[in-house]
C-alpha positions as CSV (number, residue, x, y, z in Angstrom):
1,M,10.6,16.8,28.2
2,H,10.3,13.0,27.5
3,K,7.6,12.0,25.1
4,P,5.6,8.9,26.0
5,H,6.3,6.0,23.7
6,T,3.4,5.3,21.4
7,Q,2.7,1.6,20.7
8,V,2.7,1.1,16.9
9,S,1.2,-2.0,15.3
10,A,3.6,-4.5,13.6
11,P,3.6,-4.4,9.9
12,S,0.8,-6.3,8.2
13,P,1.7,-10.0,7.8
14,W,0.6,-9.7,4.1
15,I,3.1,-6.8,3.6
16,Q,5.8,-8.6,5.3
17,R,5.2,-11.8,3.3
18,W,5.5,-10.0,-0.1
19,S,8.1,-7.3,0.7
20,H,10.8,-9.5,-0.9
21,L,9.3,-8.3,-4.2
22,I,10.6,-4.8,-3.4
23,P,14.4,-4.6,-3.6
24,S,16.5,-2.4,-1.2
25,G,17.1,1.1,-2.6
26,T,13.8,1.3,-4.5
27,S,11.1,4.0,-3.9
28,V,8.0,3.0,-1.9
29,L,4.9,5.1,-1.5
30,D,2.7,4.3,1.5
31,V,-0.8,5.7,0.9
32,A,-2.8,6.6,4.0
33,C,0.3,5.7,6.0
34,G,-1.2,6.4,9.4
35,S,1.3,5.7,12.2
36,G,4.0,4.9,9.7
37,R,4.4,1.2,10.5
38,H,5.0,0.3,6.8
39,L,7.2,3.3,6.2
40,E,9.4,2.1,9.0
41,W,9.4,-1.5,7.7
42,F,10.5,-0.5,4.2
43,A,13.0,2.1,5.5
44,R,14.6,-0.7,7.6
45,L,14.8,-2.8,4.4
46,G,16.7,0.0,2.8
47,C,14.0,1.6,0.6
48,K,13.4,5.3,0.0
49,V,10.0,5.8,1.6
50,T,7.3,8.4,1.0
51,G,4.1,8.5,3.0
52,V,0.9,10.5,2.4
53,D,-1.9,11.0,4.9
54,R,-4.0,13.7,6.4
55,D,-2.4,13.3,9.8
56,L,1.3,12.5,9.9
57,S,2.0,13.0,13.6
58,G,2.6,9.3,14.3
59,A,4.6,8.8,11.1
60,R,6.7,11.9,11.8
61,Q,7.6,10.5,15.2
62,L,8.3,6.9,14.0
63,V,10.1,7.6,10.7
64,P,11.5,11.2,11.0
65,L,13.7,10.8,7.8
66,A,10.8,9.7,5.6
67,R,9.4,12.0,2.9
68,L,6.0,12.8,4.4
69,I,3.2,14.7,2.6
70,E,0.2,15.9,4.6
71,A,-2.8,16.0,2.3
72,D,-6.5,15.2,2.2
73,I,-6.4,12.7,-0.7
74,E,-10.2,12.3,-0.7
75,N,-11.2,16.0,-1.0
76,G,-8.1,17.6,-2.6
77,P,-5.9,17.1,-5.6
78,W,-3.4,14.2,-5.7
79,P,-0.4,15.8,-3.9
80,L,2.2,13.7,-5.8
81,A,1.7,15.0,-9.4
82,R,4.8,15.5,-11.4
83,D,5.9,19.2,-11.8
84,G,3.5,20.9,-14.1
85,A,1.9,17.7,-15.3
86,S,-1.3,15.9,-14.5
87,E,0.5,12.5,-14.3
88,P,1.4,11.2,-10.9
89,E,4.9,10.8,-9.6
90,M,6.0,7.2,-10.1
91,F,7.2,4.8,-7.5
92,D,8.8,1.3,-7.6
93,A,6.2,0.2,-5.1
94,V,2.8,1.4,-3.8
95,V,1.6,0.0,-0.5
96,V,-2.0,0.5,0.9
97,T,-3.5,-1.2,4.0
98,N,-6.8,-0.7,5.7
99,Y,-7.8,2.1,3.3
100,L,-10.2,2.3,0.4
101,W,-11.1,5.4,-1.7
102,R,-12.2,4.0,-5.1
103,P,-11.8,7.3,-7.0
104,L,-8.1,7.2,-6.2
105,M,-7.4,3.7,-7.6
106,G,-6.5,4.8,-11.1
107,T,-4.0,7.3,-9.7
108,L,-2.4,4.7,-7.5
109,L,-2.0,2.3,-10.5
110,A,-0.6,5.1,-12.6
111,S,1.9,5.8,-9.8
112,L,3.5,2.4,-10.4
113,A,6.7,2.6,-12.4
114,P,7.2,-0.2,-15.0
115,G,8.0,-3.4,-13.1
116,G,6.6,-1.7,-10.0
117,V,4.9,-3.6,-7.2
118,L,1.5,-3.0,-5.7
119,L,0.8,-4.4,-2.2
120,Y,-2.8,-3.7,-1.3
121,E,-4.8,-5.0,1.6
122,T,-8.2,-3.7,2.9
123,F,-11.6,-4.6,4.2
124,A,-14.1,-6.6,2.2
125,A,-17.8,-7.4,2.1
126,G,-18.6,-9.5,5.1
127,N,-16.7,-7.3,7.5
128,E,-20.0,-5.7,8.5
129,T,-20.8,-9.0,10.3
130,V,-17.8,-8.8,12.6
131,G,-17.1,-5.1,13.1
132,R,-16.0,-1.9,11.5
133,P,-15.8,-0.7,8.9
134,A,-19.3,-1.8,8.0
135,R,-20.4,0.7,5.4
136,P,-20.4,-0.6,1.8
137,D,-18.4,2.5,0.7
138,F,-15.4,1.2,2.7
139,L,-15.7,-2.5,1.8
140,L,-14.5,-4.1,-1.4
141,K,-17.1,-6.2,-3.2
142,N,-16.3,-9.8,-4.0
143,G,-13.4,-9.9,-6.5
144,E,-13.4,-6.1,-6.8
145,L,-9.7,-5.6,-6.0
146,L,-8.8,-8.4,-8.5
147,D,-10.8,-6.6,-11.1
148,M,-9.2,-3.2,-10.4
149,C,-5.8,-4.8,-11.0
150,K,-6.8,-6.8,-14.1
151,D,-4.0,-5.1,-16.2
152,L,-1.3,-6.1,-13.7
153,H,0.6,-9.4,-13.3
154,I,-1.0,-10.9,-10.2
155,V,1.5,-12.6,-8.0
156,A,-0.9,-13.4,-5.1
157,Y,-4.5,-12.6,-4.2
158,E,-6.7,-13.5,-1.3
159,N,-10.4,-12.7,-0.5
160,G,-11.9,-14.0,2.7
161,F,-12.0,-14.1,6.5
162,V,-8.9,-13.7,8.7
163,D,-8.8,-13.7,12.5
164,Q,-6.9,-11.9,15.3
165,P,-8.7,-9.6,14.9
166,D,-11.7,-11.0,13.1
167,R,-12.1,-9.3,9.7
168,F,-12.9,-9.9,6.0
169,V,-10.2,-8.7,3.7
170,Q,-9.1,-8.7,0.1
171,R,-5.4,-8.4,-0.6
172,I,-3.2,-8.5,-3.6
173,A,0.5,-8.5,-4.6
174,A,0.8,-7.5,-8.3
175,L,3.4,-6.2,-10.7
176,R,3.1,-3.6,-13.5
177,N,4.3,-4.6,-17.0
178,F,6.0,-7.8,-15.7
179,T,7.9,-9.9,-18.2
180,P,10.1,-12.7,-16.9
181,S,12.7,-12.1,-19.6
182,A,13.1,-8.5,-18.5
183,H,14.0,-9.5,-14.9
184,S,17.2,-11.6,-14.6
185,D,16.3,-12.3,-11.0
186,A,12.7,-13.3,-11.8
187,P,12.8,-16.8,-10.4
188,A,14.0,-15.7,-6.9
189,R,12.4,-12.3,-6.6
190,Y,8.9,-13.4,-7.8
191,A,8.8,-16.7,-6.1
192,L,6.0,-17.6,-3.7
């Protein structure tokens, strides 16, 4: 029986813009991966992709070779803890879009390997004036994402209104423990 083709959104322009920070062959964790659009994007770039979400049906269809972990990350334990340890498994990159669960932020940052890349984009205060989400629980306060990432090397940060569709967002590209001397390819890899 032929399955109908499901239309999947293109990767976020923010994720596309900063994906050059994540070299081929590295491990990428997509949190709340949804349909798998970013898993597919990074798999095509040659990365080893892992996705976590409470519903993986779309991701399973789009990226069948991805490592997929079905879990309720808001009400259950973090599913990517190292064997017998409380520390999370580490990844070369952590990607999050259109998702915010503040209690998880420390775990996500701890999941970044040294030199790891965080690409995060989600809704911000002001979005309640143009659509959903509108509840403050799901909207970052002004500068909140920047503050959450204060111990990282910030490569880029934006906070404001974008259109098509209309929304207010905060987004960041940041590195853990970045020192230019430790990265021989720093000028090219971390260029704007």
